[in-house]
N, C-alpha and C positions, 0 to 999 in steps of 0.2 A: 906547667906540668905538675908542680907540687900541689897547686890548688885542686886540680882535677883528681890527683891521687887521693887527697884527703876526702873529697866528695865521694869518690868511689868507695873508699873504706867506710865512710859513714852510711852509705847505702847498704853495704854488706851487713853492717851491724844492725840495721833496721829491718832487713829482710825477714829474719825469724819472727819478729814481732808482727810484721805485716801479714805474714802467712798465718800466724795464730789468730789475728783479728779477722782475717778473711774466713778461716775455718769456723770461728765462732759465729760470724754473720751467716754462714751457710746453714749452721744448725738452727739458728733463729728462723730464717725464712722457711726452712723445711717444716719446722714444727708449726709455725703460723699458718702455712698452707694446709697442713693436716687439720687445723682447727675448724676450717670451713665445713668439713664433713661432720665433725662432732657437734658444732653449733646447730647444724641442720637437724640432728636427732634430738639433742637436749632441748632445743627451743620449742619443740612440739609439746613438751610437758611443763616447762618452766617459763615463767614470765621474765621480761628483760632484767628487772632489778634483782629478782631471786636468782636467776642464772649467773649474773655478775657476782653477787655475794657468795654463792656456793663455789664458784670457780676461784674467787680470791681467798676464801677460807681454806680450800684445799691447797692452794699454792702457798699460803702463809704457813700452813702446818708443815709442809715439806721443807720450805726455806728455814723455818724455825728449828727443825731437827738438825739440818745441815749447819746452821749457825751455832747451835749448842755443841756440836762435835768439833767444828773448826775454830770456834771462839775468836772471831775477828775483832771483837770489842765493839764499843759504841762508835758511830761515825763522829767525826770532828764537828764542832759547832758550826763551822763555815759550810758544811755540807747539808745541814738541816733545811734551810730554805728551799733548796732544789729538790730534796727528798719529799718534803711535805707537798710542794706544789705539783710535782710529777705524780705523787700518790693520788692526789685529789683529781687532777686533770686527766691523767692517762689511765692509771689502774682503775680508778672509780668511774669518773665521768665518761670517758671514752667507751668503756665496755657497756655501760647502761644505755648510752645514746645509740651506739651501733646496734645492740640487740633490739632496741625499740624501733629504730629507723628501718631495719630490715623487715619489720612486720608491716610497714606502711608503704614501702616501695618495692619494685621488682629488683631482682639481683643485678641486672645491668645498670639501673640507675644508681643503686647503692655502690657498686664497684666504681662507677664513674665519679661520684661525688666524694667518696672516702679517699680515692687516690689523688685528690687535691692535696692531701696531707703532706706527702713528700715534697711537693712544690712549695708549700708554706714553710716546711722545715728549712729548705735551701734558702728561701728569701729571709726568714727570721735569723737563720744562722749567719748569713752574710751580713746582715745589719747589726744584730745584737751581739754575736760572738766574734765578729771580725774575721770570718772565714773567707769572705769574698765570694765571688760567683764565677768560677772558672768556666770558660766557654765549653769544654767537653761535658761538664756537669749539666749546663743548661741544655745543650743539644741532646745529650743522652736522656735527660728527664722528659723532654718534649717527645722523643721517640717512644720511650717507655709508657708515658701517659696515653699516647695514642694507641699503643698495643693493649694496655689495660682496658681502655674504653671499648676496643673492638672485642676483646675476650668477654667482658661483662655483657655487652649488648647482644653478642651472638649466643650467649648462654642464658639469657633472661627468660626466654620463652613467652615473651609478650605479657608479662605480669602487670599488676596495677601500680599506680604511683599516686601520691598525694602530696599536697603542699607541706603538710606536717612532716611527712617522711623525708622530703627534700631538706627541710630545715634541720631535722634531727641528724641526718647524715653529714650536712655541712658543719654542724656543731661538733659532731664526732671527729671530723677531720681537723677542725681547729683545736680541739682538746688534745688530740694525738700529737699535732705539731707543737703546741705549747708545752706539752709534757716532755717531749724529747729535748726541746731547746733549754728548758730549765734544768733538765737532768744532767746535761753535759757539764756545766760548771761544778755540780756536786761531785762528779767523778774525779775532779782534781784533788778532792779532800777526803774521799772515802773509796773503798773498793767496790767492785761490781756486786759482790754478794751483799754487802751492807746496804748499798743503795736500793737494790732490788727487794731485799727482805723487808726493810722498813717502809719502802714505797708501797709494797703489797699490803702490809699491815694497815697503813693509813688509808689505802683504797678500800680495804675491807671495813674499816671503821666508818668511812663515809657512806658505805652501803648498808650499814646496820638497820636503818629504817625498813629495809625489806626482809628482816629476819623472820617476822611472823608469816609472811607470804611464803618464804622458802620452806619453813617447817611444814606448813599445810600442803604445799605442792609436793614436797618430798614424800609425804605420807601416802600419796596416791599415784606418784609417778612410776612408770614402768622401769624395771631395772636397767635396760640399755640406756635410757635417757640419763639416769643418775650416774651410771658409769662413764658416760660421755662427758658429763659435767665435771666429774672427778679427774678425768684425763685432761680436760681443758686447764684445770688447776695445776696438775703435775707437769705436763709437757709444755704446752704453749704459754703457760704463765711462769711457773717456778724455774724451769730450765731455760726456756727461750728468752725471757726477760733478763736473766742473768748473763747469758751469752751475748745478748744485745748490749748490755751495759759494758761488758768486757771489751767488745769490739768498738763501741762508741768512744770509750776512753782512749782509743788508739787511732782514731781517724776523725774526720769532720762530721758534724751532724748532717750536712747536705749529702755527703756521699753515702752515709748510712741510710738516710731516707730513700735515696735513689735505689739502694740495694733491695729494698722491700718490693720493688717492681718485679722481682723474680717470683713473688708469691702467685700472681695470676697464672704464669706459665706452669708453675708446679701444680697448681690446682687442676689445670687441664690435664696434666700428665697423671696425677693421682686418680682423678675421676675416670680416666681411661683404663688404668691398670686395676684399680680397686673396685670401682662401681660399674665397670663395663659400659661407661658412657662414652661412646666413640665421638670424638670432636669433629666438627665439620671443617671444611677448608678455611672459612673465615676465622674460626676459633684458633686453628693452628697458626694462621698468619699473625693473629694478634699476639699469641704466645711467643712467636719468633721475634716480633717487634720488641716485646718486653726484654728478651734476652739481649738483643742487639743494643738497645738503649742502655741497659745496665753496664754492658761492656764498654760503651763509649763514655758513660758518666764516670767510670773509674780510671780513665786515662789521665795522666798528669797534664796540667795546663796552667797557664797564667791566669791569676784571679782577676776578674773584672769588678772593681770596687765602684760603688756609686758615690758621686760627689754631692 
């Protein structure tokens, strides 16, 4: 009885932190879902590298101002390997590869391939971070992946695909997964704002070869495209990556990766409400599968460790 009481009290103490992490994850997936609409507009005027650089520069500016106000200081030395690697892989590489890949394949193929990322996160987190592979996580991710595939294919409109685009989307998924897994240890030694700010700066530095293209394209781009690029930097980058890091520091990489399967369901809802794009029955069914899968993946369970 005493042991049970201590466990119950420990759970009570962790509930506020768990609720805060869940709220932060909710902000992240909401903003990342909204990014699909903005990328569609900005991508018509900006090439993949220029769009990534413009987005990262806007995000770095906002994060830099917040850092100057809050003064969290420099990250500890132990955090820098994770910050540098995640900055190059996720902030820089992933954004360029995804922007480029979505020009070569239809939306359904891109959604299917990029959503391999959360599966890779769970596998890498289980192997490299010692998180294990709880059965609810595996089952939930399988259900959510099926839902994401249904949503993507039902909304693709029969677009074109190419081998180059498939490779680019697979590389984007790998960069995303690798960035998340290396970011997790960095959050043990630095705060979410520090990890996000310097990761964004490193990603922007990695994209500087596209600076000349960005300047020339910005000079002739329509205002809505530029505003959407700036929004991508402020909302889905500066805010969403910070709330992501806050939540990731308080849960496993596998569960955080599974949470991003809410994005396809939210995209369906936003397209319905904001763009008057009425989803078909298949799209709604896929969105429902995403929601069910995320709910299952966040249930507690015993980890399955590989021997």
